[in-house]
N, C-alpha and C positions, 0 to 999 in steps of 0.2 A: 504494500500500500504506500503510495506517495503522499507526502505532506507539502502543502503550499502555503504561502503567506496570505493572510487576510487582506493585504494591500496589493496583491498581484505581483507583477514583474517576472512571472514565469519561473520563479525559484522553486525547484522540486527536490525534495530529499526523502530518504527513508526515515523510519521512526527513530532509529538509533542516532542519526545525525540531528534530527529535530530535538531530541532529548538532550543531547550533548550541547547543542548550540543555544537552546533556550528561546531566544528571539530570532525572527527572520532577519535577513540582512538589511531590509528596508524599514525595519522597526515594527513590522506587523507581527501577528501571532501565527504560529503554525496550526493548520487544520488539515485533517485527512481529506483527500480529494473526494472521497465518497464515504457515506456512513454504512456500516454493516447492518444487517437486519436480524432480528430474533423472532422466530415463529413461536406459536403456543407450545409446540413440541419441544423447542429449545428451552422455553421457560419452565415447562414441566420437568425437564431434565435437571435444571438448576435447583428445583425444589428438593431433589434428592442429594444434592452436593454439599460438602463442607464449604466454609467460606473460602479457604485457599483454593479449592477446586473450582469454585465459581469465579473467583478472581482470575485464575489462570485462563479459564475459558473465555471470559469477556476480553481480557487484555490481549489474548492471542488473536482476536478478531481485528484489533487495531495495530498491534506491534508485530507485523507479519515477518519482520526480519529477525525476530526472536523465536526460538522453538517453544512449543508447548511445554516440553520437559524442563527447559530453562526457567520458564515463568512459574511452573508449578513448584519447582524447587525453591525459588525465591519467595513465592507467596507462602509456602509452608513455614519458612523461617521467619518472614516478616509478621505473619499473623498467628504464629504459634503461641503456646502457653507462656513463654518467657516474656513476650511483650503484651499479650492479651490474655491474661490468666482466666478471665471470665468469658472468653469468646469475643470475636471481633465485633459482632453486631447483635443487638437485641431489639426486638420490637415490643415496647411496653404499651399497655392500654391505660389511657387516662379515663376513658369511659367507652361505651359501646361504639361511639362515632369517631372519636379521636384516638389515633395510635401515634406513638412517639418512636421514631427511629433513633435509638441510642447509639451514639458513635463515640462515646467518651471512655471506653473501656481499655484504651491503650496506655502506654507508659507515662504520658504527660497529661492525661485526662482531657485532651483537646481532640475535637473531631478530625483535626488535620493529621493526627497520627495515622488515620486510615490510608492516607496517601504517602505520608513522609516516612513510614516504616518500609515501604516497598520502593519508593523512588530512588534512594541511594543505590539499591541493587540494580535497578534499571540503568542508572547512569554508569555504574561500574562496568556493566556488560556493554554499554554503548561505547565506552572508551576502547574496549577490546575490539568490538566489531568494526570500529572506524580506524583501527590501528593508530590510536592516539598515543603519542609518547609524552606530550606535555602534561603538566599538573593542572587540574581543574580548580578554579577559585570560584566558589559559590557565593554570590551576593544576594542577600535577602532583606527586603523591607518588610517590617511586621508591625501590626497593631497589637501584638501579644501572643496569640496561640501559635501562629505559624513559626515564630522565632524559636520557641522552646522545642516544638515538635521537630523542626528542621535540625536544630543542634543535636538533639537526641538521636535522630536518624542517621546523621552524617558523622557523628563522632568516631574518630579513629578509623575511618574508611580510607584505605590506602589510595594514594594518588589524588586525593581531594582535600581541599581546605575550605572552610566556610566562615563567612563574616556576616553578622546580622546587625542591621540598623533599626533602632526603634525610637519612637518619640519619647523624650524624657519623662513627660507628664501624661502620656497617652496610653499607658498600659496599666493593668491592675497590679497591685502590690505583689500578689503571688506569682504573676507572670514575670515581673521584673526580677524577683528572687530566683525563680527557676532558671532564667537566662544567665544571671550573674554568677550562679553557682554551678553552671554546667561544666562537667569534666570532659576531658578529651584533649589530645595533643594538637589537634588541627582546627580548633574552634576559637572564635573571637567575637566579642559583642561590643557594639558602640551605640551609645545614646546620642540622639540629635536634638537640637532645639527646633521645634515645629511639630506638625502632626504627621499622620501616616502618609498623606498625599505628598508631603515634602520629602519624606524618606523614599517613597516609591519613585517620585520624579527624579531624585538624586541618583538612585540606582540606574534608572533608564538612561540618564545622561552619561553615566560612566560607561554603560554598554555601548552607547553611540559615539564615544570619544575614540576615533580611529587612531589618533596619535598615542593615546594612553594604552590602547589595546596592542598596538605594535610594540611598545616598550615591554609590555608583559610577555608578548610572544618571544621577544629576544631573550627573555629570561626563562623561557620554557613554561609559560603559564598562559592559560586562556580562561575567559569568564563564562560562567553559566549561572542559571537561576533555579531556585527551589520554590519560588512563588508560583501561583496557579497560572501565570503567563506561560509557564513551561508545560507542554503537553504531557510530559511524564508525571507531573503533579496532578493534572486534571483527569487523565484517563482512569486512574484507580478510583476516583470518586464516582464514576459512572456505575461501578460494580455494586456499591451498596444500595443503589436504588433498584437495580434488578433483583438483588438478593432479598432486599426488604419486602418487595412485592411478593416474591415467591414464598417467603416465610409466612406472610399473612394467608396465602393460599394454603400452605401446608398446615397451618393451625386451624383453618376453617373460618377465619375472619371474613374472607371473601372467596368467591369462586373464580377460577381462571377465566380471564376475559372481562371481569368486573372492572369498571374504571374507578380510579381514586384521584382525589385532589392532593397535591403536595405543596405544603407551605414551608418555605425556607427563609430563615433570617439571613439577610444578605447585605454584604458590603462591597466586595470586589467582584461579585456576580459569578464566581467560579462554581460554587456549590450548586446553585440553582441551574446554571448552564449544564452541569453534569446531569441533572434531572431531565433537562430538555433533551439532551442527547439520548438518554435512556428511552424517553418517549418516542423520539424519532426512530429508534431502533425497533420499537414494537411493544414496549412495556405499556400496558393500558393506563396511561396517566391522562386525565382530562385537563383540569386547570392547574397551572403553576402559579402559586401565590407568592409574590415577592414581598417579604416583610422587612420593613426598615425601622430604624429608630428616628430620633429627631433630625438626623441628617438624611432627609427623605428625598435625595436627588433622584433615586430610582423610581420612587412613587410618582413624583411629578413627571418623569419621563414617560412612564407607562400610561399615565393619564392624558398627557398632552402631545407626546411625540417630540417634545423639545428637551434636550439634555443641556442643563446649565449648571456648570460647576462654580460660577461666580455668585456665591451665597455665603451666608454666615456659617462657620463651622461650630458644631456643638459637641464638646466633650461630654460623654454620657457614661452610664454604668455598664454599657455593653460596648467597650472600646474596640472590639474586633470588627464592629460594624460602623465605626466612625470614619467613613471614607466618602469623599466627594468625587473621586475619579475611579469609576468601576471598570477596571481594565478588561475583564472578560466579556463585557458587553460588546466589545469589538468583534468577538467571535460570533455572537448572535446576529449582529448587523451583517457580517459576511454571508451567513446562511440565508438571510432574508433580503439583502440588497445587492450582493455581489461585491467583488473586490474594488472596482472603480469607485462606487458610491461610498464604500467603507473608508477608503483612503481619503476621500474628500471630507467625510464627516470627521475623521481624526485630525485632518489638517485644520479644519475650522475650530475644533475643540482646543487644539494647541495654540492657535493664533488669536481666536476670538473668545474662547472660553465657553462656547455653546454651539449647538447645531440642532437642526430640525429635520426629522426624517420625512420622506415623501408620504403621501396619503396611502399608497399601496403598501408600503412597509408598515405603517401604523395599523392598517387592517390586519396584516399578518401577525403583528404583536398581539392584537386584541383576541386573535383566535386561541392563543395559548396562555397569555399572562394577565394577571391582575396585580396591581401594586397597592399596598397599604402601609401605614406607619403607625408606631405606637409611642406615646409620650412616656416620659420617665415614670410619671404617676401610675399610668395604666400598666406599664411593665411590672412594677412592684406589686400592683393589685392582682395581676394575673398569676404571678409567682405565689402570692399568698393564697389565692383561691385554689390553685393546683395543690398546694401543700395541704390545704384543708381537706382535699379529696384523697390525700394519702400519697401524693407524688411530689418529690422535690425536683424542680426544674431550675436550671441556671442558664441564662442566655449565653454566657461565655463558654459553656461546656456542651450544651445540647442543641443541635440543629435538627428540626423536624421537617 
C-alpha cells in the first residue's frame, strides 16, 4: 500500500518510510492511497480474537510492507500483561444506553498508551526495512498524556532518542511529575512558555528547517515524530474501535450490523479520525460526536464550516484537549476535499488564521459528524453524576 501527502505533489512511499519520516516533504500528513475494507465476516472473526491478534490483523491491512508475523509478535509484546496487566481494552457500561471504551489500562494510565506501546516497535522495524543507518530523534509536542506515554514507549529503544516539549503551565501536576521522573538513557523533557499550539508549531518549524535538518544529517541523525501526525501513531488507534464494537457484539450488547454512535473528547482530532477510518472500513458507526471543552474551535467548525484559530485560549481541567490547531483535521479534509483544496485550506490557516470549506465539503461533514462542547461546570457535574451511578470517569484518562 502506498502513502501520499494530504497536500499532493505526487510523493508516494511505503508504510515503513511514512512511519520513519513522520511528515511528508511538503508539510502534509501521510495517508494511505486507499482504505481497506472489513466485511461482517471479518468483524465476526475479530470477535473471537485476542487484542494482539486483532491489532495485528487490522495493522496488516495498512502496513503491507510488514509481515503479519512481525506485527503479531510486536503486538503481543506491546499489549501483553507487562504493560496491560488488566487487558488492553475494556468496554464498561454506564447504563443500558451508554458504554464506555476504557483505554487507560496501560503503563501510564493514558489512552495514548494504546498507540505508543506499539509505535516504537513499528519505527524500529521501519529503520531496518528502509536500511536506515542514522539515529532517529523523536520530537514530541504534548499537552500531557502523549508526552509520558511516548517517553515510556521509547525509553531505551536502540537507535532512537526522544525529546518532549510541553507547556509549562498547561499540563496536570501528575503528568508533569510523570514526565520529569521518566527513566531511560535516551529521553529528554523540556518545558516551554506558551500553550500546546506553541509547542506543536515549534516542533513543525524544526521539521521544516532544511538547514537544521542537514546539520543533523551530517551528524548521522534524522527527525521523526510520535504525535498523531505520524501514521504509525494513528493506525493503532483504529484497532480499538473495531475491537470495541466486536466486544459489544460478543457480550450481547448489540447484534452484528447494529449501528452505534461514538462520542470522542477531542483536541488534535486524531482519536476521532481513527473512529472515522474504522467507519469507512465497514464498522457500523452512525454518528461521530466530537466533544470539546471551552476551546471549542472544532465545535464551531463542524457547525459553520469555518475553522478559526484566532480566538481566546482557555486553560481548562482537561488540558489534553486545550488545542486550537487540530492537526489531524487535515486528514479528514483530504478525504472529503482532495489534496489541492486541503493544501489551500492549510495555507490560509497558516497565513490568515482561518479558512472556510466549500458547501459540498460541509455537506459531507454533516453526514458523519456533530460537534458539541462542555463548560468546566458541566464537566465537573457530569463526572459527579457518573460517580453517583457507580462509575469514576476522568476526562484526562478516559476517551469514549
